[in-house]
Every structure is written in structure tokens, then in C-alpha cells.
N, C-alpha and C positions, 0 to 999 in steps of 0.2 A: 504495500500498500503506499502511494506516494505521499511524501509529506506537505500539507497545507501552508503555502505561504501567504500572507496576509500583506498587500504593500497600499497605507494608510496615506493620502494624499490631501490635505487642506487645502481648498480654494477658495479663492475670493477673490472677483471680477478678474477670473482668469480663460474667459471663452475662449481667446486668441492660441492660448497656449495648448489648451487639454487635448485638441487631437493630434499631435505634433508628439506629445508627452505620451498619450495612450501607441502609435506606432511606436514609436522605439522603448517603451518597457514590456512591449509583448514580443518586438523582436528580441529583446536581451532574456526574457522568459523562456524563449524557444532553448535557449540553448544549458537552460539546466530542466531537461529531461527527466531528471532524480522527482523533480517536484509540483505540484498540482499550485498554481495560481487563483487568489479572487483578490482585484482591485477595488477597494474601499474609496471612493471620493465621497469629503464633504464638503459642503457649500454652505460657506460660514454668510449667511444673508446676502448675497451678491448683487446687485442690482443691475446685473447684464446678462447675458442670456449663457451666464455659465451653467444653469442645471438646464438649459435645454441640451446642451451639448452635453452635458453627462447621461441625459434621457435617451438622446441618439444612440451614446455607446451602448448603454445597459440594451440596450433594444436589437444592436449590434451582436455584443458578446454578453450573453449572460454570467459570465464571472465578474463584470460590474456591478459591483452595489454602491448605493450612495443612501446618503443622508443631508437632510435639505434642513437647515434651522428656522426660525421663524424669524428672525434679525439677525445681524453681526455681533454676535459674541466674543469676537475675537479668537488668534491662532492658537490660545492654547486651550480653549475649549474644544477647538473642531480637531485636536490633538488627542484631549481627553475622547469625543466622543471616535472618533475612527479606531480606540484603541477598544475602546467597549464594545462596539460591533464586528470588530477582527475577528473571523473564528480560527484562524489558521494556528498550527503550531508553530510558528515562525510570525513574526511582524516587522514588516521596515515602514519606516516613518520617513516620508520625504517629501520635496517642494515638486510643485507641479512645471514651474519655470524653467529645469533640468540642468538648473546649479548645483543641484546633486545628481551627477552624473549616472545613469543607469547602469552604466558598462563595470561599476566596481559591485555588482549585484554578486557573480560569480566569486568574486574573493569574498566576500560578504558571507555567504554562502556557508562555504568553504571552513570557513575558521570558526562558523556557530556549529553548524550539523556535528562536527570532527568532536565535537564535545570539550574541544581546548578552552572556548569560551563560551560566555552567556550571550556577549552582547561585540559588535563589528559594527564602532561609530568610523565615519568621515572628517576626517579634518582638513583644511585647506593652509595650506604651507605659505602660500602670497593672496594678498590683497590686491592684485595686477587688475587692473580695469576701474578699482574702486575710488572714489572722490582721495585725496589725500588727506585732509581734515578727518575725516571720517573713521578712515586708517587710522590716524594718530591718535580719536579720543577711543576709538574700541580698543588698542593695547594700554591704553592708561586705565581703563575700567578693569580689562582684566586681571592688569598689577594691581590694584585697588582691592574687587571682591577678594581676588586673593591672598590678601593681608588682614580681612575684615572675615570673613567666612573659613568655619574648619571644612566646608568641603570645598575641592578642590574643583576649579573651573578650568579650563585648557583654552587656551586663546585660537581659535578660528575653528572651534569644532562646530559642527551644522547640528540640523535635529534630525539629518539622515543616520539613521542606525538599524539595524539587524540584529533582532533580539530574540532570545527565546523564549518561552511561553512561559518559565518560571518568572524572568525578569518583568514582562508586562502585567502579571497578577503584581507581583510588588511594587511596579507602580502605581497599576489603580487601588491599591489597598491606599493610597494618600490621596484624600478623597477632600484635601484642602480647597479653598475658596480662591484662595491668590495662588495662583499657579504658574510656575515660572520652571518648566520643562526641563531646562539644561541640568537647572538644581536638582532638580528630582532625580533625573536619570545617575548623575554622581552621589545625588545621596543614596540610595538602593543600592549604590556600590556592584557588584560582581564582577567574574573577570572581561575585561573589554578590551577587545584589541583596536588599533586605532590605523586605519587608513588613508596615507597622504596621497593629495591632490593638489593641481592648479586650479586656481580660480576659473571661474567659466562664467560666461556672460549669459545673463537670461537669454531663451530663444523667442520668447514675446512678450509685447506686456512694458506695464513699470512696476517696478517696486511702488510698494503700497508703506513703504518702512521712511517715513522721513527723520532727520536727523532729531526734533521736536520728541516722537516717538519712539526712537532706540532710548532717548536719555528718560523720559519715562518708566522705558521700561527695563532700565540701567535700576532705576532708583528702585522700583520693585524688587527685582531681583534680590537687591543688598538689604531690604526689608525681611523678605522672605527666607534669607540664610545666614542672616547676621543681627546679634544684638550690639555691637560693638558702636553703632552710631551713638547708642543711648549712653553707654558709656563713655561717651566721649563727647557728650553736651555735658554730663554731670562734672569729668572733670575741667572741661571752661570752665561750669561756673566756680569752682574752688578756685580752679588758677585766680580769675580773677578778683575774688572776696580775698583770696590772700593779698594779689597788689593792692587791693584797697586798701586795705587793712597797713602794709608797709607804709601808702601815699599818704594815710592821716597822720602816723608817726614822724613822718617827715615833715610834714605842715606844721605839727605843733611843736616840735622840737626849733626848725626853722622860727617859726613866730617869735617862741619864748628866746631863741639865744639871739637872735639878730632884730626882732619888731620888724619882720618882714608881713608886710599885708599879704592877703592872699588875694589876688587880683588877676585879671587874663578873662572873661568871661567868654571871648570866642574859644580857648581852650577847653573851660565847663562846656559849651553846646556839642561841640568835638567828642569830648566824652561821653556824654549822654548821648548822642547819636549811635558813636558805637557799642556802648553798653542795650541802649535799645534794639539793636537792631542782633547782638548777642543773643539776647532773651527770643526774640523774635525766631530766629535763627533755633534755639533748642526747641523752642515753642512748639518750630516746625516739623523737628523730629521726634517728638513725642507723640505729634499729633498724624503722625504718616502710620506710625505702629497701632497707636488709637483707632486710627479709620479702617487699617485691617484687621482689627479682633472686632471691630463693629459689624462688618462683612460677613466674617467668618460664622458669627453668632447669629445672623440673622436667618442662615443656613438655606439662602437660594438656590435653584437647581444653576448649574454652572450655564446649561445649556437648554434649549428647548426645540423639538423635531418640530418640524411642520409634514414633512414627508419623507420616506424611504422608498427604494424599488417597489418592495412590496405594496404600496399603496397602488405605484402606477401598475402594476401588473395586475393588482384588483381589478383596477378601470375599464384596461384590456380586456379581462377574460368577462364583464356583464354582458 
């Protein structure tokens, strides 16, 4: 009996890339004759013809499954939904834009099926073609998060992974609302083989990740896997309390010894503004953690499904 491999593909406004991706992934899957495949596309509330294109692929190939959200819930929710709907003995997560080369699948398959590894992940060794400013901040971000978090985050790692069912079940056991998949994959551990590749340009369409979205995503990741910013806020408060105490003593001694009055309202205003800014920074850090806790306690669903391939088949059989 053949091993079933589920290919999980999150999609958001990717109508131009879907057909190209499907043809490429089918071509590669034919090389793995020892495995059977299913392709699980997750439509993350697209507002173009992405869902229609997926439905066409399903009618053409029954191995194509899909989950369509009621609205856009984000890539993290789409990855979770794909993992939950995947029935395979092994599960692959990858992007539809072909920046995750399907040609790596045979090597990934061999590494995990051999039993030597539980996961094979793709790691980009160059950022050629990416805006220099984004590459710079990406490297800075990984440097920072690896010093703040006990979970190792490797620079250049993508969400392109070939995982055993045991690892997938471990990932699914983490039901947190605020999700950061790269961190979750690292947190659950398991033996991982990293497969390096050169940066590949998108095959079609445009990226939906602006610099601001990546920045916010990075802040969420730090809050999800580290409490060091809270320690930083407390340490900053202690430091300035100490500085203030020292300055009070200096002013008292200076006034008693030399009769020098305390003057200079511009410097006083600068100090007040600086202290106010530091207080707001500390409150902002605490607020981020409170907000995450607030969202977790609500226990809202991470995503809502509007339609799957079963609904489409049911309509066709009426």
C-alpha cells in the first residue's frame, strides 16, 4: 500500500499562479511512484477567482481537495486548516507561487520516509532578488529573536516542510489563537533535515507581504515565544529610578555646597518627554502581552469554513 502524501497550499488571491503550480506539482509527484498524493488548497477568503480556479482543478483531478474560508483569516489560519484537513501519512506545507521549489520534494520524501528524520525543511541560503532593505531587517530580526527566545529560529527557513504524521499531530496539539508557525515547528522539535536552495522569484502575481505586515508579524512572533520584552521594560524602569535617585543626590549636594539653584526648564522638558516616552514604551510592551492573553481567553475559532470540495460534489450530484 502506497504512503499518502498531503500537499497543503494556502492561497490568497493567487488565481494567476494556481494552474502553473498544479502542473508543476503533478509533474514532480509522478517521479514519486511509491507514494499517492492529495492536494489540499486553502482559499483564505480570496476576492479574485482563486476559488473558481481551485474548483476547476478539483473537477479535473479528484485528488484536489479544498477548504474555503468565510473571509480572510490570514496565512497562519490557512496553514492550520490545511494540516487539520490533510489525511496523509506525510504532510507537506508550501506556497503556491513556486518560491518553494517542488523539485525538492523527492529529496524531502527520501529523508523522512527513511525514518532518519521526522521533518525535512527548506532553507533559503540567499536573498538574491529581494529588496536589500527587507533582507537587512530580516537578518536583524532573526538575530534579535534568537537572543530573546529559547526556541531557535533559523534565518532563511520557509514554511516549506515535509513532515511525518507524528510531527503534524504534535503541531495540531498546540491550539493557541495567536499562531506563529515557524516558532511552533521549532518548538515541537523532532529530527529535522535542512535542505538548502537559492532564492526563487514568484512565478506569477505579487506578494501580499508589505514591510509593515512583516514588521507586525515579527512583533507577534516575539510576543508568542519570548517574555524577555517584559523583563526589558522592568529593567528599564529600575535603571531610570536609579538614575533619578543619583541625580536627586547630586542636585541636593550641589545646592548645599555651592548654592547653585536648579535651573533650565528646556532640559526639564526634555527629561519629562523622555520619561513619558519610556513609560509609553513599557506600557506598549505590556499591552501587547495583555492583548494576546485577551484574544486567547475569548476562545474564538481560528477560522470559519464556507465551503469544501464535498459541498461542491454534493451540488453536482443533485
